[in-house]
N, CA, C, O and CB atoms as a CASP TS submission, in Angstrom:
PFRMAT TS
TARGET T0000
AUTHOR 0000-0000-0000
METHOD Language model
MODEL 1
PARENT N/A
ATOM      1  N   UNK     1      -8.973  11.650 -18.808  1.00  0.00           N
ATOM      2  CA  UNK     1      -8.067  10.947 -17.925  1.00  0.00           C
ATOM      3  C   UNK     1      -8.569   9.516 -17.737  1.00  0.00           C
ATOM      4  O   UNK     1      -9.777   9.283 -17.690  1.00  0.00           O
ATOM      5  CB  UNK     1      -7.942  11.679 -16.563  1.00  0.00           C
ATOM      6  N   UNK     2      -7.666   8.577 -17.632  1.00  0.00           N
ATOM      7  CA  UNK     2      -8.075   7.179 -17.542  1.00  0.00           C
ATOM      8  C   UNK     2      -8.583   6.835 -16.142  1.00  0.00           C
ATOM      9  O   UNK     2      -8.295   7.524 -15.164  1.00  0.00           O
ATOM     10  CB  UNK     2      -6.912   6.264 -17.918  1.00  0.00           C
ATOM     11  N   UNK     3      -9.328   5.770 -16.085  1.00  0.00           N
ATOM     12  CA  UNK     3      -9.873   5.300 -14.808  1.00  0.00           C
ATOM     13  C   UNK     3      -8.748   4.937 -13.845  1.00  0.00           C
ATOM     14  O   UNK     3      -8.854   5.198 -12.646  1.00  0.00           O
ATOM     15  CB  UNK     3     -10.796   4.086 -15.028  1.00  0.00           C
ATOM     16  N   UNK     4      -7.674   4.340 -14.352  1.00  0.00           N
ATOM     17  CA  UNK     4      -6.536   3.957 -13.511  1.00  0.00           C
ATOM     18  C   UNK     4      -5.915   5.192 -12.874  1.00  0.00           C
ATOM     19  O   UNK     4      -5.617   5.192 -11.680  1.00  0.00           O
ATOM     20  CB  UNK     4      -5.478   3.188 -14.335  1.00  0.00           C
ATOM     21  N   UNK     5      -5.719   6.237 -13.657  1.00  0.00           N
ATOM     22  CA  UNK     5      -5.158   7.476 -13.112  1.00  0.00           C
ATOM     23  C   UNK     5      -6.070   8.072 -12.048  1.00  0.00           C
ATOM     24  O   UNK     5      -5.598   8.548 -11.016  1.00  0.00           O
ATOM     25  CB  UNK     5      -4.923   8.496 -14.231  1.00  0.00           C
ATOM     26  N   UNK     6      -7.367   8.046 -12.297  1.00  0.00           N
ATOM     27  CA  UNK     6      -8.322   8.564 -11.315  1.00  0.00           C
ATOM     28  C   UNK     6      -8.263   7.762 -10.021  1.00  0.00           C
ATOM     29  O   UNK     6      -8.229   8.330  -8.929  1.00  0.00           O
ATOM     30  CB  UNK     6      -9.745   8.538 -11.885  1.00  0.00           C
ATOM     31  N   UNK     7      -8.251   6.433 -10.150  1.00  0.00           N
ATOM     32  CA  UNK     7      -8.186   5.581  -8.964  1.00  0.00           C
ATOM     33  C   UNK     7      -6.905   5.851  -8.183  1.00  0.00           C
ATOM     34  O   UNK     7      -6.933   5.952  -6.957  1.00  0.00           O
ATOM     35  CB  UNK     7      -8.267   4.097  -9.359  1.00  0.00           C
ATOM     36  N   UNK     8      -5.783   5.968  -8.891  1.00  0.00           N
ATOM     37  CA  UNK     8      -4.498   6.205  -8.234  1.00  0.00           C
ATOM     38  C   UNK     8      -4.493   7.551  -7.513  1.00  0.00           C
ATOM     39  O   UNK     8      -4.023   7.646  -6.379  1.00  0.00           O
ATOM     40  CB  UNK     8      -3.355   6.149  -9.257  1.00  0.00           C
ATOM     41  N   UNK     9      -4.999   8.564  -8.147  1.00  0.00           N
ATOM     42  CA  UNK     9      -5.016   9.907  -7.538  1.00  0.00           C
ATOM     43  C   UNK     9      -5.925   9.988  -6.326  1.00  0.00           C
ATOM     44  O   UNK     9      -5.718  10.830  -5.453  1.00  0.00           O
ATOM     45  CB  UNK     9      -5.454  10.938  -8.559  1.00  0.00           C
ATOM     46  N   UNK    10      -6.928   9.125  -6.260  1.00  0.00           N
ATOM     47  CA  UNK    10      -7.851   9.130  -5.130  1.00  0.00           C
ATOM     48  C   UNK    10      -7.323   8.362  -3.921  1.00  0.00           C
ATOM     49  O   UNK    10      -7.927   8.412  -2.850  1.00  0.00           O
ATOM     50  CB  UNK    10      -9.170   8.550  -5.553  1.00  0.00           C
ATOM     51  N   UNK    11      -6.211   7.657  -4.078  1.00  0.00           N
ATOM     52  CA  UNK    11      -5.622   6.925  -2.959  1.00  0.00           C
ATOM     53  C   UNK    11      -4.861   7.882  -2.051  1.00  0.00           C
ATOM     54  O   UNK    11      -4.242   8.839  -2.516  1.00  0.00           O
ATOM     55  CB  UNK    11      -4.687   5.808  -3.468  1.00  0.00           C
ATOM     56  N   UNK    12      -4.917   7.613  -0.751  1.00  0.00           N
ATOM     57  CA  UNK    12      -4.111   8.392   0.191  1.00  0.00           C
ATOM     58  C   UNK    12      -2.671   7.892   0.130  1.00  0.00           C
ATOM     59  O   UNK    12      -2.394   6.836  -0.440  1.00  0.00           O
ATOM     60  CB  UNK    12      -4.679   8.288   1.647  1.00  0.00           C
ATOM     61  N   UNK    13      -1.779   8.643   0.711  1.00  0.00           N
ATOM     62  CA  UNK    13      -0.386   8.206   0.786  1.00  0.00           C
ATOM     63  C   UNK    13      -0.251   6.888   1.528  1.00  0.00           C
ATOM     64  O   UNK    13       0.536   6.027   1.136  1.00  0.00           O
ATOM     65  CB  UNK    13       0.464   9.267   1.462  1.00  0.00           C
ATOM     66  N   UNK    14      -1.020   6.730   2.603  1.00  0.00           N
ATOM     67  CA  UNK    14      -0.975   5.494   3.389  1.00  0.00           C
ATOM     68  C   UNK    14      -1.484   4.314   2.563  1.00  0.00           C
ATOM     69  O   UNK    14      -0.936   3.215   2.653  1.00  0.00           O
ATOM     70  CB  UNK    14      -1.808   5.642   4.679  1.00  0.00           C
ATOM     71  N   UNK    15      -2.522   4.530   1.766  1.00  0.00           N
ATOM     72  CA  UNK    15      -3.032   3.459   0.908  1.00  0.00           C
ATOM     73  C   UNK    15      -2.006   3.080  -0.153  1.00  0.00           C
ATOM     74  O   UNK    15      -1.838   1.899  -0.458  1.00  0.00           O
ATOM     75  CB  UNK    15      -4.349   3.885   0.242  1.00  0.00           C
ATOM     76  N   UNK    16      -1.323   4.065  -0.714  1.00  0.00           N
ATOM     77  CA  UNK    16      -0.272   3.776  -1.698  1.00  0.00           C
ATOM     78  C   UNK    16       0.857   2.984  -1.053  1.00  0.00           C
ATOM     79  O   UNK    16       1.387   2.052  -1.657  1.00  0.00           O
ATOM     80  CB  UNK    16       0.277   5.082  -2.309  1.00  0.00           C
ATOM     81  N   UNK    17       1.224   3.348   0.165  1.00  0.00           N
ATOM     82  CA  UNK    17       2.270   2.616   0.889  1.00  0.00           C
ATOM     83  C   UNK    17       1.817   1.188   1.169  1.00  0.00           C
ATOM     84  O   UNK    17       2.611   0.254   1.054  1.00  0.00           O
ATOM     85  CB  UNK    17       2.626   3.334   2.213  1.00  0.00           C
ATOM     86  N   UNK    18       0.557   1.010   1.532  1.00  0.00           N
ATOM     87  CA  UNK    18       0.021  -0.322   1.804  1.00  0.00           C
ATOM     88  C   UNK    18       0.051  -1.187   0.549  1.00  0.00           C
ATOM     89  O   UNK    18       0.426  -2.358   0.612  1.00  0.00           O
ATOM     90  CB  UNK    18      -1.412  -0.225   2.343  1.00  0.00           C
ATOM     91  N   UNK    19      -0.336  -0.627  -0.575  1.00  0.00           N
ATOM     92  CA  UNK    19      -0.298  -1.364  -1.845  1.00  0.00           C
ATOM     93  C   UNK    19       1.135  -1.759  -2.173  1.00  0.00           C
ATOM     94  O   UNK    19       1.394  -2.889  -2.587  1.00  0.00           O
ATOM     95  CB  UNK    19      -0.899  -0.516  -2.994  1.00  0.00           C
ATOM     96  N   UNK    20       2.052  -0.836  -1.990  1.00  0.00           N
ATOM     97  CA  UNK    20       3.469  -1.112  -2.253  1.00  0.00           C
ATOM     98  C   UNK    20       3.966  -2.259  -1.381  1.00  0.00           C
ATOM     99  O   UNK    20       4.621  -3.178  -1.874  1.00  0.00           O
ATOM    100  CB  UNK    20       4.320   0.148  -2.008  1.00  0.00           C
ATOM    101  N   UNK    21       3.658  -2.209  -0.092  1.00  0.00           N
ATOM    102  CA  UNK    21       4.122  -3.250   0.833  1.00  0.00           C
ATOM    103  C   UNK    21       3.558  -4.616   0.447  1.00  0.00           C
ATOM    104  O   UNK    21       4.264  -5.622   0.520  1.00  0.00           O
ATOM    105  CB  UNK    21       3.721  -2.903   2.278  1.00  0.00           C
ATOM    106  N   UNK    22       2.307  -4.656   0.042  1.00  0.00           N
ATOM    107  CA  UNK    22       1.712  -5.924  -0.379  1.00  0.00           C
ATOM    108  C   UNK    22       2.322  -6.416  -1.689  1.00  0.00           C
ATOM    109  O   UNK    22       2.478  -7.620  -1.892  1.00  0.00           O
ATOM    110  CB  UNK    22       0.195  -5.775  -0.531  1.00  0.00           C
ATOM    111  N   UNK    23       2.661  -5.499  -2.562  1.00  0.00           N
ATOM    112  CA  UNK    23       3.190  -5.868  -3.878  1.00  0.00           C
ATOM    113  C   UNK    23       4.614  -6.402  -3.813  1.00  0.00           C
ATOM    114  O   UNK    23       4.997  -7.231  -4.638  1.00  0.00           O
ATOM    115  CB  UNK    23       3.143  -4.676  -4.803  1.00  0.00           C
ATOM    116  N   UNK    24       5.408  -5.940  -2.844  1.00  0.00           N
ATOM    117  CA  UNK    24       6.818  -6.351  -2.808  1.00  0.00           C
ATOM    118  C   UNK    24       7.045  -7.681  -2.102  1.00  0.00           C
ATOM    119  O   UNK    24       8.143  -8.234  -2.168  1.00  0.00           O
ATOM    120  CB  UNK    24       7.638  -5.290  -2.131  1.00  0.00           C
ATOM    121  N   UNK    25       6.037  -8.195  -1.436  1.00  0.00           N
ATOM    122  CA  UNK    25       6.155  -9.503  -0.815  1.00  0.00           C
ATOM    123  C   UNK    25       6.664  -9.448   0.615  1.00  0.00           C
ATOM    124  O   UNK    25       7.129  -8.416   1.099  1.00  0.00           O
ATOM    125  CB  UNK    25       7.057 -10.360  -1.627  1.00  0.00           C
ATOM    126  N   UNK    26       6.558 -10.603   1.279  1.00  0.00           N
ATOM    127  CA  UNK    26       6.860 -10.689   2.706  1.00  0.00           C
ATOM    128  C   UNK    26       8.304 -10.369   3.057  1.00  0.00           C
ATOM    129  O   UNK    26       8.562  -9.637   4.012  1.00  0.00           O
ATOM    130  CB  UNK    26       6.534 -12.051   3.198  1.00  0.00           C
ATOM    131  N   UNK    27       9.234 -10.904   2.305  1.00  0.00           N
ATOM    132  CA  UNK    27      10.648 -10.733   2.645  1.00  0.00           C
ATOM    133  C   UNK    27      11.065  -9.262   2.600  1.00  0.00           C
ATOM    134  O   UNK    27      11.698  -8.760   3.530  1.00  0.00           O
ATOM    135  CB  UNK    27      11.523 -11.552   1.693  1.00  0.00           C
ATOM    136  N   UNK    28      10.713  -8.590   1.534  1.00  0.00           N
ATOM    137  CA  UNK    28      11.098  -7.183   1.394  1.00  0.00           C
ATOM    138  C   UNK    28      10.308  -6.281   2.344  1.00  0.00           C
ATOM    139  O   UNK    28      10.856  -5.341   2.920  1.00  0.00           O
ATOM    140  CB  UNK    28      10.890  -6.723  -0.050  1.00  0.00           C
ATOM    141  N   UNK    29       9.023  -6.574   2.501  1.00  0.00           N
ATOM    142  CA  UNK    29       8.229  -5.738   3.405  1.00  0.00           C
ATOM    143  C   UNK    29       8.689  -5.908   4.850  1.00  0.00           C
ATOM    144  O   UNK    29       8.638  -4.955   5.628  1.00  0.00           O
ATOM    145  CB  UNK    29       6.737  -6.082   3.282  1.00  0.00           C
ATOM    146  N   UNK    30       9.135  -7.106   5.219  1.00  0.00           N
ATOM    147  CA  UNK    30       9.654  -7.326   6.576  1.00  0.00           C
ATOM    148  C   UNK    30      10.873  -6.447   6.839  1.00  0.00           C
ATOM    149  O   UNK    30      11.041  -5.927   7.942  1.00  0.00           O
ATOM    150  CB  UNK    30      10.019  -8.812   6.782  1.00  0.00           C
ATOM    151  N   UNK    31      11.713  -6.282   5.838  1.00  0.00           N
ATOM    152  CA  UNK    31      12.888  -5.419   5.989  1.00  0.00           C
ATOM    153  C   UNK    31      12.473  -3.966   6.216  1.00  0.00           C
ATOM    154  O   UNK    31      13.092  -3.260   7.013  1.00  0.00           O
ATOM    155  CB  UNK    31      13.794  -5.522   4.749  1.00  0.00           C
ATOM    156  N   UNK    32      11.439  -3.525   5.525  1.00  0.00           N
ATOM    157  CA  UNK    32      10.957  -2.154   5.713  1.00  0.00           C
ATOM    158  C   UNK    32      10.249  -1.986   7.056  1.00  0.00           C
ATOM    159  O   UNK    32      10.429  -0.976   7.735  1.00  0.00           O
ATOM    160  CB  UNK    32      10.012  -1.766   4.575  1.00  0.00           C
ATOM    161  N   UNK    33       9.442  -2.980   7.436  1.00  0.00           N
ATOM    162  CA  UNK    33       8.769  -2.914   8.731  1.00  0.00           C
ATOM    163  C   UNK    33       9.784  -2.826   9.871  1.00  0.00           C
ATOM    164  O   UNK    33       9.526  -2.174  10.882  1.00  0.00           O
ATOM    165  CB  UNK    33       7.861  -4.137   8.924  1.00  0.00           C
ATOM    166  N   UNK    34      10.921  -3.473   9.713  1.00  0.00           N
ATOM    167  CA  UNK    34      11.957  -3.462  10.755  1.00  0.00           C
ATOM    168  C   UNK    34      12.499  -2.055  11.008  1.00  0.00           C
ATOM    169  O   UNK    34      13.048  -1.789  12.078  1.00  0.00           O
ATOM    170  CB  UNK    34      13.106  -4.393  10.364  1.00  0.00           C
ATOM    171  N   UNK    35      12.353  -1.168  10.053  1.00  0.00           N
ATOM    172  CA  UNK    35      12.856   0.202  10.181  1.00  0.00           C
ATOM    173  C   UNK    35      11.795   1.176  10.708  1.00  0.00           C
ATOM    174  O   UNK    35      12.081   2.356  10.911  1.00  0.00           O
ATOM    175  CB  UNK    35      13.367   0.686   8.837  1.00  0.00           C
ATOM    176  N   UNK    36      10.578   0.684  10.927  1.00  0.00           N
ATOM    177  CA  UNK    36       9.470   1.545  11.355  1.00  0.00           C
ATOM    178  C   UNK    36       9.257   1.449  12.858  1.00  0.00           C
ATOM    179  O   UNK    36       9.609   0.457  13.496  1.00  0.00           O
ATOM    180  CB  UNK    36       8.177   1.168  10.616  1.00  0.00           C
ATOM    181  N   UNK    37       8.670   2.510  13.406  1.00  0.00           N
ATOM    182  CA  UNK    37       8.300   2.435  14.822  1.00  0.00           C
ATOM    183  C   UNK    37       6.942   1.748  14.946  1.00  0.00           C
ATOM    184  O   UNK    37       6.265   1.493  13.950  1.00  0.00           O
ATOM    185  CB  UNK    37       8.262   3.856  15.470  1.00  0.00           C
ATOM    186  N   UNK    38       6.562   1.457  16.177  1.00  0.00           N
ATOM    187  CA  UNK    38       5.362   0.671  16.437  1.00  0.00           C
ATOM    188  C   UNK    38       4.091   1.317  15.871  1.00  0.00           C
ATOM    189  O   UNK    38       3.233   0.625  15.323  1.00  0.00           O
ATOM    190  CB  UNK    38       5.207   0.464  17.923  1.00  0.00           C
ATOM    191  N   UNK    39       3.973   2.620  16.004  1.00  0.00           N
ATOM    192  CA  UNK    39       2.773   3.309  15.509  1.00  0.00           C
ATOM    193  C   UNK    39       2.697   3.267  13.985  1.00  0.00           C
ATOM    194  O   UNK    39       1.618   3.079  13.424  1.00  0.00           O
ATOM    195  CB  UNK    39       2.755   4.767  15.992  1.00  0.00           C
ATOM    196  N   UNK    40       3.824   3.439  13.318  1.00  0.00           N
ATOM    197  CA  UNK    40       3.844   3.364  11.852  1.00  0.00           C
ATOM    198  C   UNK    40       3.426   1.975  11.384  1.00  0.00           C
ATOM    199  O   UNK    40       2.683   1.836  10.412  1.00  0.00           O
ATOM    200  CB  UNK    40       5.247   3.708  11.307  1.00  0.00           C
ATOM    201  N   UNK    41       3.906   0.955  12.078  1.00  0.00           N
ATOM    202  CA  UNK    41       3.546  -0.426  11.729  1.00  0.00           C
ATOM    203  C   UNK    41       2.050  -0.640  11.904  1.00  0.00           C
ATOM    204  O   UNK    41       1.400  -1.230  11.040  1.00  0.00           O
ATOM    205  CB  UNK    41       4.334  -1.436  12.596  1.00  0.00           C
ATOM    206  N   UNK    42       1.499  -0.162  13.019  1.00  0.00           N
ATOM    207  CA  UNK    42       0.059  -0.305  13.256  1.00  0.00           C
ATOM    208  C   UNK    42      -0.758   0.402  12.181  1.00  0.00           C
ATOM    209  O   UNK    42      -1.700  -0.166  11.628  1.00  0.00           O
ATOM    210  CB  UNK    42      -0.308   0.248  14.633  1.00  0.00           C
ATOM    211  N   UNK    43      -0.388   1.642  11.895  1.00  0.00           N
ATOM    212  CA  UNK    43      -1.134   2.425  10.902  1.00  0.00           C
ATOM    213  C   UNK    43      -1.078   1.781   9.519  1.00  0.00           C
ATOM    214  O   UNK    43      -2.096   1.674   8.834  1.00  0.00           O
ATOM    215  CB  UNK    43      -0.584   3.852  10.832  1.00  0.00           C
ATOM    216  N   UNK    44       0.103   1.360   9.119  1.00  0.00           N
ATOM    217  CA  UNK    44       0.261   0.757   7.798  1.00  0.00           C
ATOM    218  C   UNK    44      -0.439  -0.595   7.725  1.00  0.00           C
ATOM    219  O   UNK    44      -1.079  -0.908   6.720  1.00  0.00           O
ATOM    220  CB  UNK    44       1.744   0.600   7.459  1.00  0.00           C
ATOM    221  N   UNK    45      -0.323  -1.395   8.775  1.00  0.00           N
ATOM    222  CA  UNK    45      -0.990  -2.699   8.806  1.00  0.00           C
ATOM    223  C   UNK    45      -2.500  -2.544   8.716  1.00  0.00           C
ATOM    224  O   UNK    45      -3.170  -3.312   8.025  1.00  0.00           O
ATOM    225  CB  UNK    45      -0.619  -3.461  10.081  1.00  0.00           C
ATOM    226  N   UNK    46      -3.033  -1.550   9.414  1.00  0.00           N
ATOM    227  CA  UNK    46      -4.470  -1.284   9.356  1.00  0.00           C
ATOM    228  C   UNK    46      -4.886  -0.900   7.937  1.00  0.00           C
ATOM    229  O   UNK    46      -5.909  -1.367   7.437  1.00  0.00           O
ATOM    230  CB  UNK    46      -4.853  -0.166  10.347  1.00  0.00           C
ATOM    231  N   UNK    47      -4.107  -0.067   7.306  1.00  0.00           N
ATOM    232  CA  UNK    47      -4.403   0.345   5.936  1.00  0.00           C
ATOM    233  C   UNK    47      -4.334  -0.850   4.983  1.00  0.00           C
ATOM    234  O   UNK    47      -5.156  -0.970   4.075  1.00  0.00           O
ATOM    235  CB  UNK    47      -3.426   1.445   5.482  1.00  0.00           C
ATOM    236  N   UNK    48      -3.365  -1.723   5.188  1.00  0.00           N
ATOM    237  CA  UNK    48      -3.234  -2.916   4.354  1.00  0.00           C
ATOM    238  C   UNK    48      -4.464  -3.809   4.503  1.00  0.00           C
ATOM    239  O   UNK    48      -4.970  -4.353   3.521  1.00  0.00           O
ATOM    240  CB  UNK    48      -1.957  -3.698   4.723  1.00  0.00           C
ATOM    241  N   UNK    49      -4.937  -3.954   5.730  1.00  0.00           N
ATOM    242  CA  UNK    49      -6.089  -4.817   6.000  1.00  0.00           C
ATOM    243  C   UNK    49      -7.381  -4.251   5.418  1.00  0.00           C
ATOM    244  O   UNK    49      -8.290  -5.006   5.076  1.00  0.00           O
ATOM    245  CB  UNK    49      -6.250  -5.019   7.498  1.00  0.00           C
ATOM    246  N   UNK    50      -7.465  -2.932   5.302  1.00  0.00           N
ATOM    247  CA  UNK    50      -8.689  -2.283   4.839  1.00  0.00           C
ATOM    248  C   UNK    50      -8.731  -2.026   3.337  1.00  0.00           C
ATOM    249  O   UNK    50      -9.731  -1.515   2.833  1.00  0.00           O
ATOM    250  CB  UNK    50      -8.862  -0.993   5.555  1.00  0.00           C
ATOM    251  N   UNK    51      -7.681  -2.363   2.620  1.00  0.00           N
ATOM    252  CA  UNK    51      -7.595  -2.020   1.199  1.00  0.00           C
ATOM    253  C   UNK    51      -8.719  -2.589   0.346  1.00  0.00           C
ATOM    254  O   UNK    51      -9.286  -1.883  -0.488  1.00  0.00           O
ATOM    255  CB  UNK    51      -6.296  -2.490   0.656  1.00  0.00           C
ATOM    256  N   UNK    52      -9.035  -3.830   0.545  1.00  0.00           N
ATOM    257  CA  UNK    52     -10.008  -4.452  -0.342  1.00  0.00           C
ATOM    258  C   UNK    52      -9.359  -4.779  -1.677  1.00  0.00           C
ATOM    259  O   UNK    52      -8.142  -4.940  -1.764  1.00  0.00           O
ATOM    260  CB  UNK    52     -11.227  -3.535  -0.545  1.00  0.00           C
ATOM    261  N   UNK    53     -10.173  -4.875  -2.705  1.00  0.00           N
ATOM    262  CA  UNK    53      -9.671  -5.243  -4.030  1.00  0.00           C
ATOM    263  C   UNK    53      -9.100  -4.017  -4.737  1.00  0.00           C
ATOM    264  O   UNK    53      -9.732  -2.963  -4.800  1.00  0.00           O
ATOM    265  CB  UNK    53     -10.793  -5.881  -4.880  1.00  0.00           C
ATOM    266  N   UNK    54      -7.896  -4.182  -5.264  1.00  0.00           N
ATOM    267  CA  UNK    54      -7.224  -3.104  -5.990  1.00  0.00           C
ATOM    268  C   UNK    54      -6.973  -3.573  -7.421  1.00  0.00           C
ATOM    269  O   UNK    54      -6.457  -4.669  -7.639  1.00  0.00           O
ATOM    270  CB  UNK    54      -5.881  -2.691  -5.289  1.00  0.00           C
ATOM    271  N   UNK    55      -7.333  -2.755  -8.373  1.00  0.00           N
ATOM    272  CA  UNK    55      -7.102  -3.030  -9.784  1.00  0.00           C
ATOM    273  C   UNK    55      -5.603  -3.261 -10.021  1.00  0.00           C
ATOM    274  O   UNK    55      -4.778  -2.473  -9.558  1.00  0.00           O
ATOM    275  CB  UNK    55      -7.629  -1.860 -10.665  1.00  0.00           C
ATOM    276  N   UNK    56      -5.248  -4.323 -10.730  1.00  0.00           N
ATOM    277  CA  UNK    56      -3.841  -4.639 -10.999  1.00  0.00           C
ATOM    278  C   UNK    56      -3.128  -3.500 -11.717  1.00  0.00           C
ATOM    279  O   UNK    56      -1.938  -3.278 -11.492  1.00  0.00           O
ATOM    280  CB  UNK    56      -3.738  -5.912 -11.830  1.00  0.00           C
ATOM    281  N   UNK    57      -3.828  -2.786 -12.564  1.00  0.00           N
ATOM    282  CA  UNK    57      -3.218  -1.655 -13.267  1.00  0.00           C
ATOM    283  C   UNK    57      -2.855  -0.526 -12.304  1.00  0.00           C
ATOM    284  O   UNK    57      -1.883   0.196 -12.528  1.00  0.00           O
ATOM    285  CB  UNK    57      -4.167  -1.131 -14.349  1.00  0.00           C
ATOM    286  N   UNK    58      -3.628  -0.376 -11.242  1.00  0.00           N
ATOM    287  CA  UNK    58      -3.313   0.629 -10.222  1.00  0.00           C
ATOM    288  C   UNK    58      -2.053   0.212  -9.475  1.00  0.00           C
ATOM    289  O   UNK    58      -1.204   1.049  -9.170  1.00  0.00           O
ATOM    290  CB  UNK    58      -4.501   0.813  -9.233  1.00  0.00           C
ATOM    291  N   UNK    59      -1.932  -1.072  -9.182  1.00  0.00           N
ATOM    292  CA  UNK    59      -0.738  -1.582  -8.498  1.00  0.00           C
ATOM    293  C   UNK    59       0.497  -1.354  -9.362  1.00  0.00           C
ATOM    294  O   UNK    59       1.545  -0.959  -8.852  1.00  0.00           O
ATOM    295  CB  UNK    59      -0.893  -3.088  -8.167  1.00  0.00           C
ATOM    296  N   UNK    60       0.385  -1.593 -10.639  1.00  0.00           N
ATOM    297  CA  UNK    60       1.513  -1.410 -11.557  1.00  0.00           C
ATOM    298  C   UNK    60       1.898   0.053 -11.704  1.00  0.00           C
ATOM    299  O   UNK    60       3.050   0.361 -12.008  1.00  0.00           O
ATOM    300  CB  UNK    60       1.177  -1.988 -12.920  1.00  0.00           C
ATOM    301  N   UNK    61       0.966   0.940 -11.497  1.00  0.00           N
ATOM    302  CA  UNK    61       1.198   2.381 -11.641  1.00  0.00           C
ATOM    303  C   UNK    61       2.239   2.811 -10.648  1.00  0.00           C
ATOM    304  O   UNK    61       2.591   3.990 -10.593  1.00  0.00           O
ATOM    305  CB  UNK    61      -0.102   3.188 -11.445  1.00  0.00           C
TER
END
């Protein structure tokens, strides 16, 4: 199995959501944040802040 697949499988659902939100940009992520409740926004924002460096191939996955 490739390293990218391993890295992707080791991510939590919240981490995958955080990567997605960062990848789609401010305009699109703002539209999604508008549909979330306050706790979801806090949890996702925290996950986004804690991500660190993510391999571009993992983001593309």
